N, C-alpha and C positions, 0 to 999 in steps of 0.2 A: 504494500500500500504506500502511496506517495504522500510525502509530508504535506503537499499542497492540498490534498483531499481532506486531511484531518482538520484543517482550519476552515473549510468551506461551510458557511452557514447561510441559510436563506430564511427570511421571515415567512411564516406560514401563510400570511395573508397574500403574499405575492403569487402563490400558486393556487389560491382558491377560485375555481371557475364558478360561473353563475348557477350551474346545475346542482352544486352541492347544497343540501338543505341547510336552513338556518339552524343556529345552535339550540333553539327552543328554550333558552333561559328565561324568556318572558313569562313562562308558565309558573315560575316560582313566585312566592309571595312578596309583597312589598309593604312595609309598615306605613299605615295611612291613618291620619286623624281627620275625621270629617269636618270638624270645626264649624258645625252648623250648616254645612252645605245641604241642599236638597238631595235626596237619594239618587236621582237621575244624574245630577252633576257629580256626585261623589263617585258613582260607577264610572263615569267618563274620565274623571281625574285619576282614578285607580288604574284604568287602562293606559292612560298617558304615562303615569309614573312607571308602570311595569315595562312599557315599551322603551322608555328612556333608560331605565335600569338595564334592560337587555342590551341596548346599544353600548352603554358604558362597559358592561361586563365583557361583551364581545371585543370591543376595541382593546381593553386591557389584556384579555387573554391572548389576542393575536400579537400584541406588542411584546408580551412576555415569552410566547412560545417560539422556539426555533426548531427547524428540521435540518439535520446534518447527516453526513455519512457516519455509519457506525465505526467504532474503533475496537481493536482487539481487547483493550481494557474495559470495554462495555459488556463483555460476554456474560459474566456472572449476574450483573444487574438485569440485563435483558432476559436471560433465562428465568430470573425471578419474576419478572413481569409476565412472561408467557405462562409460568406455572400458576400464578395467582389468577390470571384471566381465564385459564382453562379450567381450574378447579372451582371457579365461581358458579358454574352450572351444576346443580345438584345431580341432574340426570346423567352427567358425564363423569362424575367424581369417582365412582367405584371402579370403573374401567381404567381411568387414568392412574389412580392410586395403585392398581394392580400391575400397571405397566409404566412406572415412572420414567423409563428410558424413552418413552414416546414424546416427552416434553423436553425438547432439546433445540439448540440453535447451533448450527455448524460453524465452527471457527473459520472454515474456508470461505463461507459466505461473507463474513466480516472482512476477511483479507481481500476478497475480490470486489469490494464496494457494492455488494448486493443489498446491504442493510441500510435503511434510513431510520434515524432516531429522532423522535419528537421529545423535546425537553423544555421544561419550564424552569427558569433559573439555570442551575447546573444539574438538575435532576431529570433523568430520562423518565418519561411517563407513558411511552408507547413506541412501537417500532413496526416497520414493514420489511418484508423480504421480497425483492422483485428480480426476476431473471429473464433475459431475452431468450426465447426458445428458437429452435431451428426453423420453425414455421414463420418466424417474423413477428410473432405475438409476444407480449410480456406476460410471463407467468407470475402471478402474485402468490408466492409460496407461503405467505403468512402475514397477518396484520393483527397485532395484539396491543391492547391498551390496559394499563393498570386499572383494576376495578374502581379504585379511589377517584379516577378521572373519567369514568364512563359518563356519557350524556353531557360532555362539556366541549364537544367539537374536536377532540383530539383525533378520533378515527377519521372524521371527514377531512381534517387537515392532512393526515397521512395519505388518504385516498387522493386528494387533490394533488399532493406532491408526486404520487405515483403516476398520475395522468400527465403531469408536467414532464416528468422524467421520460415517460413513454413517447411523448411528442418529440422531445429532444433527441431520443434515440431512434426516431422514425419507426416505432413499432406500429403495427396495423391495428392491434387490439390488446386488451388486457383480459386474460383468462384466470379463473380462480376456482378451486374446489372448496365448497362452502359447507360448513356444518349447519344444521337446522336453525340454530340460534341466530346466525348471522345473515340468513337469507333476506330478511326484511331490510337490513342495513344496505346490502349490496343492491337490492332492487331500487331503493330510494336514490342510490348513486347512479342509476341508469343501466345497471346490468340486467341482462335477460338470461333465462335458463337455457342451457345448451345441451343438457343431457345429464348423465351420471358418470361418476368416476370412483375408483376403488381407493379406500384409505385403510389404515391399520385396523380400524374398528368397523369396517363395513363399507357400504355404498353411500356416497354423498353426492350432492347436487353440483354440477359444473355450471358456472355462469360466465357471461361474456359481455364485454363492453367494446363497441367499435370506436376506436380513437378518432378516426377521420370524421366521424359524425359530430365531434366536439369542436372542430376548427371553424 
């Protein structure tokens, strides 16, 4: 791995295309004191406050989050993120605990610049693994977000970064093998079902995103 790659960082907002769904932070509560306003006005004000709060949170999150190439010294931290994200689903937990070797990140993928890391401050909060296949498509070999940062736009930022990378590498599409828990996420990002594929734990859905449709 080249030293120049280690220092490369790009703000996540730079890569976010218009089709990436919004963060959804506006659905969280906002402290509000009616102060004698009529109920209708109060409801309208609450909506405005929530929208304003969502914008501020989104701007702050994007300003703090960076996405960079993975480094060899990230290995243990990223495998920890993968482990926590994988074990968060109760339906998968028994099988994964019986086969802990299935939760792994290849050091060779880090060395080959296949790994992109999302970090807030100096702390990694998620990562993706993307490899250009012989067919000219990019294979998204993994995308994991620490459960503490779920529903905060990290996954969407990593997906947008993968699309940006695919465009720069002139990939025709992005393909991914998806577990049932993630199908909705990929569908919202524009992926369509392509068929099925084999995994260590059985058959999973294959999904496909045409990159040229995004230009």
